[in-house]
N, CA, C and O atoms as CSV, one atom per row, in Angstrom:
chain,resi,resn,atom,element,x,y,z
A,1,UNK,N,N,97.954,-4.478,60.522
A,1,UNK,CA,C,98.998,-3.487,60.362
A,1,UNK,C,C,98.908,-2.876,58.964
A,1,UNK,O,O,98.657,-3.581,57.987
A,2,UNK,N,N,99.109,-1.590,58.878
A,2,UNK,CA,C,99.040,-0.903,57.597
A,2,UNK,C,C,100.291,-1.171,56.786
A,2,UNK,O,O,101.385,-1.255,57.343
A,3,UNK,N,N,100.142,-1.307,55.468
A,3,UNK,CA,C,101.335,-1.404,54.637
A,3,UNK,C,C,102.124,-0.113,54.728
A,3,UNK,O,O,101.591,0.894,55.194
A,4,UNK,N,N,103.411,-0.108,54.286
A,4,UNK,CA,C,104.248,1.089,54.432
A,4,UNK,C,C,103.609,2.362,53.894
A,4,UNK,O,O,103.807,3.426,54.482
A,5,UNK,N,N,102.847,2.300,52.794
A,5,UNK,CA,C,102.233,3.515,52.250
A,5,UNK,C,C,101.137,4.057,53.158
A,5,UNK,O,O,100.669,5.180,52.971
A,6,UNK,N,N,100.728,3.261,54.141
A,6,UNK,CA,C,99.688,3.687,55.072
A,6,UNK,C,C,100.241,3.842,56.492
A,6,UNK,O,O,99.468,3.968,57.442
A,7,UNK,N,N,101.531,3.834,56.642
A,7,UNK,CA,C,102.124,3.936,57.964
A,7,UNK,C,C,101.745,5.262,58.601
A,7,UNK,O,O,101.557,6.266,57.913
A,8,UNK,N,N,101.634,5.255,59.916
A,8,UNK,CA,C,101.269,6.470,60.636
A,8,UNK,C,C,102.421,7.462,60.588
A,8,UNK,O,O,103.562,7.091,60.865
A,9,UNK,N,N,102.146,8.715,60.244
A,9,UNK,CA,C,103.191,9.727,60.224
A,9,UNK,C,C,103.560,10.153,61.630
A,9,UNK,O,O,102.851,9.861,62.593
A,10,UNK,N,N,104.691,10.854,61.733
A,10,UNK,CA,C,105.173,11.285,63.044
A,10,UNK,C,C,104.390,12.481,63.571
A,10,UNK,O,O,104.153,12.571,64.776
A,11,UNK,N,N,103.982,13.402,62.700
A,11,UNK,CA,C,103.272,14.596,63.136
A,11,UNK,C,C,102.171,14.938,62.141
A,11,UNK,O,O,102.114,14.402,61.034
A,12,UNK,N,N,101.304,15.842,62.570
A,12,UNK,CA,C,100.188,16.272,61.730
A,12,UNK,C,C,100.142,17.792,61.708
A,12,UNK,O,O,100.285,18.440,62.745
A,13,UNK,N,N,99.940,18.361,60.515
A,13,UNK,CA,C,99.778,19.807,60.365
A,13,UNK,C,C,98.370,20.044,59.819
A,13,UNK,O,O,97.962,19.391,58.858
A,14,UNK,N,N,97.630,20.968,60.420
A,14,UNK,CA,C,96.253,21.217,59.999
A,14,UNK,C,C,96.217,21.581,58.525
A,14,UNK,O,O,96.910,22.498,58.086
A,15,UNK,N,N,95.411,20.864,57.770
A,15,UNK,CA,C,95.222,21.155,56.335
A,15,UNK,C,C,94.046,22.103,56.168
A,15,UNK,O,O,94.133,23.085,55.430
A,16,UNK,N,N,92.930,21.806,56.865
A,16,UNK,CA,C,91.810,22.735,56.919
A,16,UNK,C,C,91.088,22.563,58.244
A,16,UNK,O,O,91.023,21.458,58.783
A,17,UNK,N,N,90.538,23.669,58.775
A,17,UNK,CA,C,89.852,23.617,60.068
A,17,UNK,C,C,88.518,22.879,59.941
A,17,UNK,O,O,88.061,22.580,58.838
A,18,UNK,N,N,87.915,22.598,61.068
A,18,UNK,CA,C,86.608,21.929,61.072
A,18,UNK,C,C,85.632,22.710,60.206
A,18,UNK,O,O,85.430,23.908,60.404
A,19,UNK,N,N,85.035,22.023,59.249
A,19,UNK,CA,C,84.153,22.625,58.264
A,19,UNK,C,C,82.901,21.779,58.126
A,19,UNK,O,O,82.978,20.552,58.056
A,20,UNK,N,N,81.738,22.436,58.086
A,20,UNK,CA,C,80.484,21.706,57.889
A,20,UNK,C,C,80.197,21.545,56.406
A,20,UNK,O,O,80.340,22.483,55.621
A,21,UNK,N,N,79.788,20.335,56.037
A,21,UNK,CA,C,79.385,20.031,54.671
A,21,UNK,C,C,78.040,19.321,54.748
A,21,UNK,O,O,77.918,18.287,55.405
A,22,UNK,N,N,77.026,19.876,54.075
A,22,UNK,CA,C,75.707,19.242,54.042
A,22,UNK,C,C,75.617,18.398,52.778
A,22,UNK,O,O,75.857,18.877,51.670
A,23,UNK,N,N,75.263,17.125,52.974
A,23,UNK,CA,C,75.232,16.166,51.874
A,23,UNK,C,C,73.799,15.689,51.672
A,23,UNK,O,O,73.190,15.169,52.608
A,24,UNK,N,N,73.245,15.855,50.468
A,24,UNK,CA,C,71.916,15.301,50.205
A,24,UNK,C,C,72.001,13.775,50.136
A,24,UNK,O,O,72.872,13.220,49.465
A,25,UNK,N,N,71.092,13.112,50.832
A,25,UNK,CA,C,71.051,11.646,50.794
A,25,UNK,C,C,69.631,11.218,50.451
A,25,UNK,O,O,68.879,10.741,51.301
A,26,UNK,N,N,69.294,11.400,49.203
A,26,UNK,CA,C,67.966,11.020,48.758
A,26,UNK,C,C,68.098,10.004,47.637
A,26,UNK,O,O,69.074,9.255,47.593
A,27,UNK,N,N,67.159,9.970,46.757
A,27,UNK,CA,C,67.149,8.971,45.695
A,27,UNK,C,C,68.089,9.283,44.543
A,27,UNK,O,O,68.070,8.568,43.541
A,28,UNK,N,N,68.911,10.321,44.644
A,28,UNK,CA,C,69.803,10.676,43.536
A,28,UNK,C,C,71.045,9.797,43.491
A,28,UNK,O,O,71.818,9.901,42.539
A,29,UNK,N,N,71.266,8.947,44.467
A,29,UNK,CA,C,72.438,8.084,44.491
A,29,UNK,C,C,73.513,8.625,45.408
A,29,UNK,O,O,73.334,9.675,46.024
A,30,UNK,N,N,74.638,7.913,45.507
A,30,UNK,CA,C,75.721,8.333,46.405
A,30,UNK,C,C,76.291,9.693,46.032
A,30,UNK,O,O,76.349,10.055,44.857
A,31,UNK,N,N,76.705,10.431,47.037
A,31,UNK,CA,C,77.371,11.720,46.858
A,31,UNK,C,C,78.840,11.525,47.230
A,31,UNK,O,O,79.146,10.885,48.236
A,32,UNK,N,N,79.737,12.067,46.433
A,32,UNK,CA,C,81.173,11.902,46.668
A,32,UNK,C,C,81.747,13.092,47.413
A,32,UNK,O,O,81.351,14.235,47.189
A,33,UNK,N,N,82.694,12.803,48.307
A,33,UNK,CA,C,83.406,13.848,49.042
A,33,UNK,C,C,84.843,13.934,48.558
A,33,UNK,O,O,85.481,12.921,48.270
A,34,UNK,N,N,85.339,15.157,48.475
A,34,UNK,CA,C,86.751,15.409,48.220
A,34,UNK,C,C,87.402,15.552,49.594
A,34,UNK,O,O,86.934,16.346,50.410
A,35,UNK,N,N,88.449,14.817,49.864
A,35,UNK,CA,C,89.098,14.911,51.166
A,35,UNK,C,C,90.177,15.989,51.208
A,35,UNK,O,O,90.543,16.453,52.288
A,36,UNK,N,N,90.690,16.395,50.042
A,36,UNK,CA,C,91.693,17.455,50.013
A,36,UNK,C,C,91.067,18.800,50.363
A,36,UNK,O,O,91.729,19.672,50.925
A,37,UNK,N,N,89.779,18.964,50.026
A,37,UNK,CA,C,89.002,20.141,50.369
A,37,UNK,C,C,87.649,19.634,50.861
A,37,UNK,O,O,87.135,18.658,50.314
A,38,UNK,N,N,87.066,20.254,51.860
A,38,UNK,CA,C,85.796,19.765,52.394
A,38,UNK,C,C,84.607,20.156,51.507
A,38,UNK,O,O,83.940,21.160,51.755
A,39,UNK,N,N,84.355,19.346,50.472
A,39,UNK,CA,C,83.257,19.673,49.566
A,39,UNK,C,C,82.783,18.420,48.836
A,39,UNK,O,O,83.471,17.401,48.787
A,40,UNK,N,N,81.574,18.535,48.269
A,40,UNK,CA,C,81.003,17.481,47.440
A,40,UNK,C,C,81.553,17.646,46.028
A,40,UNK,O,O,81.637,18.760,45.510
A,41,UNK,N,N,81.926,16.522,45.410
A,41,UNK,CA,C,82.468,16.537,44.052
A,41,UNK,C,C,81.755,15.467,43.217
A,41,UNK,O,O,81.021,14.633,43.747
A,42,UNK,N,N,81.986,15.510,41.908
A,42,UNK,CA,C,81.356,14.525,41.021
A,42,UNK,C,C,81.892,13.120,41.238
A,42,UNK,O,O,81.130,12.154,41.202
A,43,UNK,N,N,83.203,12.995,41.464
A,43,UNK,CA,C,83.804,11.678,41.604
A,43,UNK,C,C,84.914,11.743,42.636
A,43,UNK,O,O,86.046,12.108,42.320
A,44,UNK,N,N,84.588,11.389,43.866
A,44,UNK,CA,C,85.568,11.440,44.936
A,44,UNK,C,C,85.796,10.070,45.542
A,44,UNK,O,O,85.083,9.120,45.219
A,45,UNK,N,N,86.791,9.960,46.424
A,45,UNK,CA,C,87.169,8.671,46.997
A,45,UNK,C,C,86.262,8.177,48.120
A,45,UNK,O,O,86.371,7.027,48.547
A,46,UNK,N,N,85.366,9.042,48.600
A,46,UNK,CA,C,84.444,8.669,49.681
A,46,UNK,C,C,83.026,8.972,49.221
A,46,UNK,O,O,82.749,10.053,48.702
A,47,UNK,N,N,82.133,8.009,49.415
A,47,UNK,CA,C,80.744,8.195,49.012
A,47,UNK,C,C,79.842,8.135,50.248
A,47,UNK,O,O,80.016,7.300,51.135
A,48,UNK,N,N,78.876,9.051,50.268
A,48,UNK,CA,C,77.860,9.097,51.312
A,48,UNK,C,C,76.541,8.764,50.634
A,48,UNK,O,O,76.203,9.338,49.599
A,49,UNK,N,N,75.799,7.834,51.222
A,49,UNK,CA,C,74.526,7.432,50.620
A,49,UNK,C,C,73.576,6.950,51.702
A,49,UNK,O,O,73.937,6.857,52.875
A,50,UNK,N,N,72.366,6.649,51.287
A,50,UNK,CA,C,71.367,6.066,52.188
A,50,UNK,C,C,71.233,4.592,51.844
A,50,UNK,O,O,71.203,4.220,50.672
A,51,UNK,N,N,71.154,3.767,52.859
A,51,UNK,CA,C,70.958,2.336,52.656
A,51,UNK,C,C,69.594,2.108,52.019
A,51,UNK,O,O,68.595,2.624,52.520
A,52,UNK,N,N,69.522,1.343,50.918
A,52,UNK,CA,C,68.226,1.078,50.290
A,52,UNK,C,C,67.273,0.323,51.222
A,52,UNK,O,O,66.057,0.494,51.143
A,53,UNK,N,N,67.826,-0.503,52.094
A,53,UNK,CA,C,66.998,-1.331,52.968
A,53,UNK,C,C,66.439,-0.552,54.160
A,53,UNK,O,O,65.279,-0.727,54.534
A,54,UNK,N,N,67.280,0.319,54.761
A,54,UNK,CA,C,66.869,0.976,56.004
A,54,UNK,C,C,66.750,2.494,55.904
A,54,UNK,O,O,66.082,3.117,56.729
A,55,UNK,N,N,67.385,3.090,54.908
A,55,UNK,CA,C,67.412,4.550,54.810
A,55,UNK,C,C,68.503,5.175,55.653
A,55,UNK,O,O,68.678,6.393,55.617
A,56,UNK,N,N,69.251,4.374,56.418
A,56,UNK,CA,C,70.338,4.889,57.235
A,56,UNK,C,C,71.457,5.426,56.354
A,56,UNK,O,O,71.674,4.928,55.249
A,57,UNK,N,N,72.162,6.434,56.837
A,57,UNK,CA,C,73.287,7.014,56.105
A,57,UNK,C,C,74.500,6.099,56.203
A,57,UNK,O,O,74.784,5.529,57.257
A,58,UNK,N,N,75.219,5.967,55.070
A,58,UNK,CA,C,76.393,5.108,55.007
A,58,UNK,C,C,77.576,5.851,54.419
A,58,UNK,O,O,77.407,6.756,53.602
A,59,UNK,N,N,78.782,5.464,54.840
A,59,UNK,CA,C,80.023,5.976,54.294
A,59,UNK,C,C,80.755,4.798,53.650
A,59,UNK,O,O,80.963,3.766,54.289
A,60,UNK,N,N,81.143,4.954,52.391
A,60,UNK,CA,C,81.922,3.938,51.687
A,60,UNK,C,C,83.164,4.606,51.114
A,60,UNK,O,O,83.109,5.754,50.673
A,61,UNK,N,N,84.281,3.890,51.122
A,61,UNK,CA,C,85.532,4.435,50.606
A,61,UNK,C,C,86.080,3.538,49.503
A,61,UNK,O,O,85.830,2.333,49.474
A,62,UNK,N,N,86.844,4.165,48.584
A,62,UNK,CA,C,87.472,3.373,47.526
A,62,UNK,C,C,88.843,2.892,48.011
A,62,UNK,O,O,89.216,3.123,49.161
A,63,UNK,N,N,89.582,2.229,47.132
A,63,UNK,CA,C,90.866,1.639,47.509
A,63,UNK,C,C,91.949,2.667,47.816
A,63,UNK,O,O,92.990,2.309,48.368
A,64,UNK,N,N,91.730,3.937,47.470
A,64,UNK,CA,C,92.724,4.977,47.727
A,64,UNK,C,C,92.534,5.682,49.063
A,64,UNK,O,O,93.223,6.657,49.364
A,65,UNK,N,N,91.589,5.181,49.867
A,65,UNK,CA,C,91.330,5.777,51.183
A,65,UNK,C,C,91.141,4.660,52.197
A,65,UNK,O,O,90.401,3.705,51.960
A,66,UNK,N,N,91.819,4.796,53.327
A,66,UNK,CA,C,91.613,3.878,54.448
A,66,UNK,C,C,90.554,4.502,55.351
A,66,UNK,O,O,90.497,5.725,55.480
A,67,UNK,N,N,89.723,3.686,55.972
A,67,UNK,CA,C,88.674,4.197,56.850
A,67,UNK,C,C,88.619,3.369,58.126
A,67,UNK,O,O,88.800,2.151,58.105
A,68,UNK,N,N,88.368,4.046,59.226
A,68,UNK,CA,C,88.175,3.390,60.518
A,68,UNK,C,C,87.122,4.170,61.290
A,68,UNK,O,O,86.930,5.364,61.063
A,69,UNK,N,N,86.447,3.492,62.196
A,69,UNK,CA,C,85.432,4.123,63.032
A,69,UNK,C,C,85.864,3.977,64.483
A,69,UNK,O,O,86.332,2.918,64.902
A,70,UNK,N,N,85.700,5.055,65.244
A,70,UNK,CA,C,85.992,5.052,66.676
A,70,UNK,C,C,84.704,5.384,67.410
A,70,UNK,O,O,84.045,6.368,67.074
A,71,UNK,N,N,84.323,4.575,68.422
A,71,UNK,CA,C,83.067,4.825,69.138
A,71,UNK,C,C,83.166,5.963,70.157
A,71,UNK,O,O,82.876,5.773,71.338
A,72,UNK,N,N,83.575,7.139,69.694
A,72,UNK,CA,C,83.647,8.349,70.517
A,72,UNK,C,C,83.422,9.531,69.590
A,72,UNK,O,O,83.726,9.453,68.400
A,73,UNK,N,N,82.896,10.619,70.119
A,73,UNK,CA,C,82.539,11.765,69.279
A,73,UNK,C,C,83.704,12.690,68.969
A,73,UNK,O,O,83.638,13.422,67.982
A,74,UNK,N,N,84.773,12.691,69.769
A,74,UNK,CA,C,85.876,13.612,69.526
A,74,UNK,C,C,87.184,12.889,69.805
A,74,UNK,O,O,87.412,12.406,70.914
A,75,UNK,N,N,88.036,12.816,68.799
A,75,UNK,CA,C,89.310,12.116,68.947
A,75,UNK,C,C,90.421,12.958,68.331
A,75,UNK,O,O,90.162,13.892,67.572
A,76,UNK,N,N,91.654,12.614,68.667
A,76,UNK,CA,C,92.822,13.329,68.155
A,76,UNK,C,C,93.299,12.676,66.851
A,76,UNK,O,O,92.892,11.560,66.529
A,77,UNK,N,N,94.155,13.370,66.109
A,77,UNK,CA,C,94.742,12.739,64.922
A,77,UNK,C,C,95.510,11.459,65.274
A,77,UNK,O,O,95.490,10.492,64.512
A,78,UNK,N,N,96.181,11.455,66.421
A,78,UNK,CA,C,96.906,10.248,66.833
A,78,UNK,C,C,95.948,9.088,67.089
A,78,UNK,O,O,96.254,7.945,66.750
A,79,UNK,N,N,94.773,9.378,67.692
A,79,UNK,CA,C,93.760,8.337,67.891
A,79,UNK,C,C,93.324,7.764,66.550
A,79,UNK,O,O,93.173,6.552,66.402
A,80,UNK,N,N,93.121,8.655,65.565
A,80,UNK,CA,C,92.735,8.202,64.223
A,80,UNK,C,C,93.828,7.336,63.605
A,80,UNK,O,O,93.540,6.281,63.042
A,81,UNK,N,N,95.079,7.776,63.708
A,81,UNK,CA,C,96.185,7.003,63.141
A,81,UNK,C,C,96.243,5.612,63.764
A,81,UNK,O,O,96.461,4.626,63.060
A,82,UNK,N,N,96.050,5.526,65.082
A,82,UNK,CA,C,96.040,4.221,65.755
A,82,UNK,C,C,94.900,3.346,65.244
A,82,UNK,O,O,95.090,2.156,64.993
A,83,UNK,N,N,93.719,3.936,65.089
A,83,UNK,CA,C,92.564,3.173,64.609
A,83,UNK,C,C,92.784,2.697,63.176
A,83,UNK,O,O,92.404,1.578,62.829
A,84,UNK,N,N,93.388,3.529,62.350
A,84,UNK,CA,C,93.667,3.139,60.966
A,84,UNK,C,C,94.695,2.010,60.898
A,84,UNK,O,O,94.581,1.115,60.061
A,85,UNK,N,N,95.699,2.050,61.779
A,85,UNK,CA,C,96.686,0.967,61.819
A,85,UNK,C,C,96.027,-0.349,62.209
A,85,UNK,O,O,96.433,-1.410,61.735
A,86,UNK,N,N,95.016,-0.290,63.066
A,86,UNK,CA,C,94.347,-1.504,63.542
A,86,UNK,C,C,93.286,-2.024,62.578
A,86,UNK,O,O,92.767,-3.124,62.767
A,87,UNK,N,N,92.960,-1.254,61.556
A,87,UNK,CA,C,91.946,-1.668,60.582
A,87,UNK,C,C,92.611,-2.540,59.523
A,87,UNK,O,O,93.574,-2.117,58.885
A,88,UNK,N,N,92.097,-3.765,59.332
A,88,UNK,CA,C,92.778,-4.715,58.458
A,88,UNK,C,C,92.786,-4.362,56.969
A,88,UNK,O,O,93.694,-4.793,56.259
A,89,UNK,N,N,91.844,-3.620,56.484
A,89,UNK,CA,C,91.801,-3.301,55.057
A,89,UNK,C,C,90.430,-2.820,54.676
A,89,UNK,O,O,89.599,-2.545,55.542
A,90,UNK,N,N,90.181,-2.714,53.378
A,90,UNK,CA,C,88.868,-2.244,52.946
A,90,UNK,C,C,87.768,-3.133,53.510
A,90,UNK,O,O,87.904,-4.355,53.572
A,91,UNK,N,N,86.709,-2.513,53.908
A,91,UNK,CA,C,85.605,-3.268,54.481
A,91,UNK,C,C,84.280,-2.818,53.922
A,91,UNK,O,O,84.212,-2.145,52.893
A,92,UNK,N,N,83.239,-3.194,54.608
A,92,UNK,CA,C,81.889,-2.827,54.215
A,92,UNK,C,C,81.649,-1.352,54.500
A,92,UNK,O,O,82.375,-0.748,55.290
A,93,UNK,N,N,80.637,-0.765,53.865
A,93,UNK,CA,C,80.280,0.616,54.202
A,93,UNK,C,C,79.992,0.751,55.701
A,93,UNK,O,O,79.464,-0.164,56.333
A,94,UNK,N,N,80.348,1.898,56.244
A,94,UNK,CA,C,80.153,2.171,57.667
A,94,UNK,C,C,78.877,2.976,57.878
A,94,UNK,O,O,78.667,3.978,57.195
A,95,UNK,N,N,78.010,2.555,58.821
A,95,UNK,CA,C,76.835,3.365,59.124
A,95,UNK,C,C,77.264,4.646,59.840
A,95,UNK,O,O,78.087,4.602,60.755
A,96,UNK,N,N,76.713,5.777,59.429
A,96,UNK,CA,C,77.072,7.065,60.021
A,96,UNK,C,C,76.193,7.357,61.225
A,96,UNK,O,O,74.966,7.322,61.133
A,97,UNK,N,N,76.833,7.650,62.365
A,97,UNK,CA,C,76.143,7.930,63.625
A,97,UNK,C,C,76.739,9.180,64.274
A,97,UNK,O,O,77.910,9.495,64.060
A,98,UNK,N,N,75.945,9.881,65.055
A,98,UNK,CA,C,76.410,11.111,65.703
A,98,UNK,C,C,77.375,10.847,66.858
A,98,UNK,O,O,78.139,11.740,67.223
A,99,UNK,N,N,77.364,9.670,67.432
A,99,UNK,CA,C,78.209,9.385,68.598
A,99,UNK,C,C,79.514,8.688,68.220
A,99,UNK,O,O,80.144,8.057,69.068
A,100,UNK,N,N,79.922,8.796,66.963
A,100,UNK,CA,C,81.116,8.125,66.479
A,100,UNK,C,C,82.010,9.116,65.739
A,100,UNK,O,O,81.566,10.186,65.322
A,101,UNK,N,N,83.266,8.739,65.587
A,101,UNK,CA,C,84.202,9.494,64.754
A,101,UNK,C,C,84.682,8.565,63.654
A,101,UNK,O,O,84.971,7.394,63.900
A,102,UNK,N,N,84.763,9.089,62.447
A,102,UNK,CA,C,85.227,8.337,61.290
A,102,UNK,C,C,86.556,8.935,60.865
A,102,UNK,O,O,86.667,10.139,60.633
A,103,UNK,N,N,87.557,8.082,60.768
A,103,UNK,CA,C,88.902,8.504,60.410
A,103,UNK,C,C,89.191,8.011,58.997
A,103,UNK,O,O,88.980,6.841,58.678
A,104,UNK,N,N,89.672,8.911,58.166
A,104,UNK,CA,C,89.961,8.602,56.768
A,104,UNK,C,C,91.379,9.048,56.456
A,104,UNK,O,O,91.795,10.134,56.862
A,105,UNK,N,N,92.126,8.213,55.735
A,105,UNK,CA,C,93.492,8.552,55.344
A,105,UNK,C,C,93.652,8.272,53.865
A,105,UNK,O,O,93.419,7.157,53.399
A,106,UNK,N,N,94.057,9.310,53.126
A,106,UNK,CA,C,94.299,9.111,51.702
A,106,UNK,C,C,95.546,8.254,51.532
A,106,UNK,O,O,96.446,8.257,52.373
A,107,UNK,N,N,95.576,7.515,50.415
A,107,UNK,CA,C,96.682,6.584,50.206
A,107,UNK,C,C,97.285,6.705,48.820
A,107,UNK,O,O,97.976,5.793,48.365
A,108,UNK,N,N,97.039,7.805,48.146
A,108,UNK,CA,C,97.580,7.990,46.805
A,108,UNK,C,C,99.077,8.236,46.886
A,108,UNK,O,O,99.511,9.147,47.591
A,109,UNK,N,N,99.892,7.429,46.167
A,109,UNK,CA,C,101.337,7.649,46.213
A,109,UNK,C,C,101.761,8.953,45.537
A,109,UNK,O,O,102.873,9.429,45.765
A,110,UNK,N,N,100.894,9.534,44.712
A,110,UNK,CA,C,101.233,10.764,43.992
A,110,UNK,C,C,101.027,12.024,44.830
A,110,UNK,O,O,101.499,13.097,44.454
A,111,UNK,N,N,100.330,11.907,45.960
A,111,UNK,CA,C,100.027,13.076,46.779
A,111,UNK,C,C,100.404,12.815,48.233
A,111,UNK,O,O,100.471,11.662,48.659
A,112,UNK,N,N,100.654,13.889,49.003
A,112,UNK,CA,C,100.901,13.702,50.431
A,112,UNK,C,C,99.655,13.112,51.102
A,112,UNK,O,O,98.528,13.383,50.688
A,113,UNK,N,N,99.872,12.317,52.127
A,113,UNK,CA,C,98.745,11.732,52.831
A,113,UNK,C,C,97.978,12.808,53.592
A,113,UNK,O,O,98.561,13.718,54.182
A,114,UNK,N,N,96.653,12.675,53.560
A,114,UNK,CA,C,95.770,13.557,54.306
A,114,UNK,C,C,94.957,12.712,55.267
A,114,UNK,O,O,94.366,11.708,54.870
A,115,UNK,N,N,94.925,13.110,56.527
A,115,UNK,CA,C,94.119,12.451,57.548
A,115,UNK,C,C,92.895,13.327,57.786
A,115,UNK,O,O,93.022,14.517,58.073
A,116,UNK,N,N,91.708,12.734,57.665
A,116,UNK,CA,C,90.464,13.478,57.845
A,116,UNK,C,C,89.669,12.856,58.983
A,116,UNK,O,O,89.475,11.642,59.037
A,117,UNK,N,N,89.213,13.717,59.895
A,117,UNK,CA,C,88.286,13.293,60.953
A,117,UNK,C,C,86.897,13.755,60.538
A,117,UNK,O,O,86.691,14.935,60.258
A,118,UNK,N,N,85.952,12.835,60.498
A,118,UNK,CA,C,84.592,13.120,60.059
A,118,UNK,C,C,83.638,12.793,61.198
A,118,UNK,O,O,83.696,11.710,61.779
A,119,UNK,N,N,82.757,13.745,61.513
A,119,UNK,CA,C,81.710,13.544,62.512
A,119,UNK,C,C,80.374,13.945,61.923
A,119,UNK,O,O,80.305,14.835,61.076
A,120,UNK,N,N,79.311,13.291,62.369
A,120,UNK,CA,C,77.947,13.615,61.947
A,120,UNK,C,C,77.379,14.609,62.949
A,120,UNK,O,O,77.451,14.397,64.160
A,121,UNK,N,N,76.815,15.694,62.434
A,121,UNK,CA,C,76.237,16.736,63.279
A,121,UNK,C,C,74.741,16.493,63.490
A,121,UNK,O,O,74.084,15.854,62.668
A,122,UNK,N,N,74.222,17.003,64.588
A,122,UNK,CA,C,72.784,16.974,64.841
A,122,UNK,C,C,72.272,18.399,64.780
A,122,UNK,O,O,73.084,19.312,64.932
A,123,UNK,N,N,71.032,18.657,64.575
A,123,UNK,CA,C,69.999,17.706,64.124
A,123,UNK,C,C,70.085,17.497,62.615
A,123,UNK,O,O,70.680,18.294,61.889
A,124,UNK,N,N,69.494,16.441,62.182
A,124,UNK,CA,C,69.485,16.107,60.761
A,124,UNK,C,C,68.164,16.535,60.137
A,124,UNK,O,O,67.111,16.451,60.769
A,125,UNK,N,N,68.228,16.986,58.915
A,125,UNK,CA,C,67.029,17.323,58.155
A,125,UNK,C,C,66.677,16.123,57.289
A,125,UNK,O,O,67.574,15.391,56.872
A,126,UNK,N,N,65.399,15.901,57.008
A,126,UNK,CA,C,65.046,14.802,56.107
A,126,UNK,C,C,65.733,14.975,54.749
A,126,UNK,O,O,65.727,16.064,54.176
A,127,UNK,N,N,66.323,13.887,54.243
A,127,UNK,CA,C,66.947,13.921,52.932
A,127,UNK,C,C,68.344,14.495,52.887
A,127,UNK,O,O,68.887,14.680,51.798
A,128,UNK,N,N,68.960,14.792,54.051
A,128,UNK,CA,C,70.326,15.295,54.065
A,128,UNK,C,C,71.018,14.935,55.366
A,128,UNK,O,O,70.377,14.609,56.366
A,129,UNK,N,N,72.330,15.001,55.330
A,129,UNK,CA,C,73.144,14.763,56.516
A,129,UNK,C,C,74.214,15.844,56.556
A,129,UNK,O,O,74.777,16.203,55.522
A,130,UNK,N,N,74.495,16.361,57.739
A,130,UNK,CA,C,75.524,17.381,57.884
A,130,UNK,C,C,76.735,16.741,58.536
A,130,UNK,O,O,76.642,16.127,59.599
A,131,UNK,N,N,77.884,16.898,57.869
A,131,UNK,CA,C,79.137,16.318,58.333
A,131,UNK,C,C,80.098,17.426,58.731
A,131,UNK,O,O,80.132,18.483,58.101
A,132,UNK,N,N,80.876,17.183,59.775
A,132,UNK,CA,C,81.949,18.087,60.173
A,132,UNK,C,C,83.256,17.377,59.837
A,132,UNK,O,O,83.553,16.307,60.368
A,133,UNK,N,N,84.036,17.999,58.938
A,133,UNK,CA,C,85.308,17.435,58.504
A,133,UNK,C,C,86.437,18.344,58.950
A,133,UNK,O,O,86.354,19.566,58.828
A,134,UNK,N,N,87.483,17.738,59.466
A,134,UNK,CA,C,88.718,18.463,59.785
A,134,UNK,C,C,89.860,17.609,59.256
A,134,UNK,O,O,89.841,16.388,59.411
A,135,UNK,N,N,90.856,18.236,58.633
A,135,UNK,CA,C,91.929,17.464,58.008
A,135,UNK,C,C,93.306,17.958,58.416
A,135,UNK,O,O,93.514,19.128,58.740
A,136,UNK,N,N,94.239,17.006,58.384
A,136,UNK,CA,C,95.633,17.262,58.663
A,136,UNK,C,C,96.481,16.680,57.537
A,136,UNK,O,O,96.158,15.624,56.992
A,137,UNK,N,N,97.561,17.368,57.191
A,137,UNK,CA,C,98.568,16.780,56.313
A,137,UNK,C,C,99.420,15.884,57.197
A,137,UNK,O,O,99.835,16.275,58.288
A,138,UNK,N,N,99.671,14.686,56.713
A,138,UNK,CA,C,100.509,13.744,57.448
A,138,UNK,C,C,101.969,14.055,57.130
A,138,UNK,O,O,102.398,13.952,55.981
A,139,UNK,N,N,102.714,14.429,58.138
A,139,UNK,CA,C,104.106,14.805,57.945
A,139,UNK,C,C,105.009,13.647,58.374
A,139,UNK,O,O,104.883,13.164,59.499
A,140,UNK,N,N,105.910,13.193,57.510
A,140,UNK,CA,C,106.786,12.064,57.874
A,140,UNK,C,C,107.769,12.438,58.960
A,140,UNK,O,O,108.573,11.605,59.378
C-alpha cells in the first residue's frame, strides 16, 4: 500500500499528450528524464541506461518517483494508479520492453503529483531508445 503522499488521486487531468522522446543509450552513461515535461535533462528523477552486462535498456527511479510495470502495451491512468498502489517501494531498475507499460508517479511534497505512462516504441535504432510519454496531473 502506498503511503498517504502516494495515495491514488480521484481524477486525472492531461498534463501533456503522448510525446516521443529519443534517448541515447550508449557509453555516455545514464540519461535523465524530466517527468513534468517530456524531455531529457541533466539531472532528473528517472534514468534510462543500458545494462553493462547485457546492453538491454533499463529504467531506474530515485526516491521522489514511484515506478511500476504492467505487462500490457496500453493502460489507463487508473490502471497505473492501481499498479503503483500494489508496488511495495523502490526496487531494482526495470528492463524496458515494447510489450509493457511503465507507470511513474512523482512524490515531491512541494509539487502536485504527476502520473506518467511510458511505453517503448519500435523499431529501435542502435545506441538509442524511443519512448512515448503521456502525463496526467493527479487531482485530489
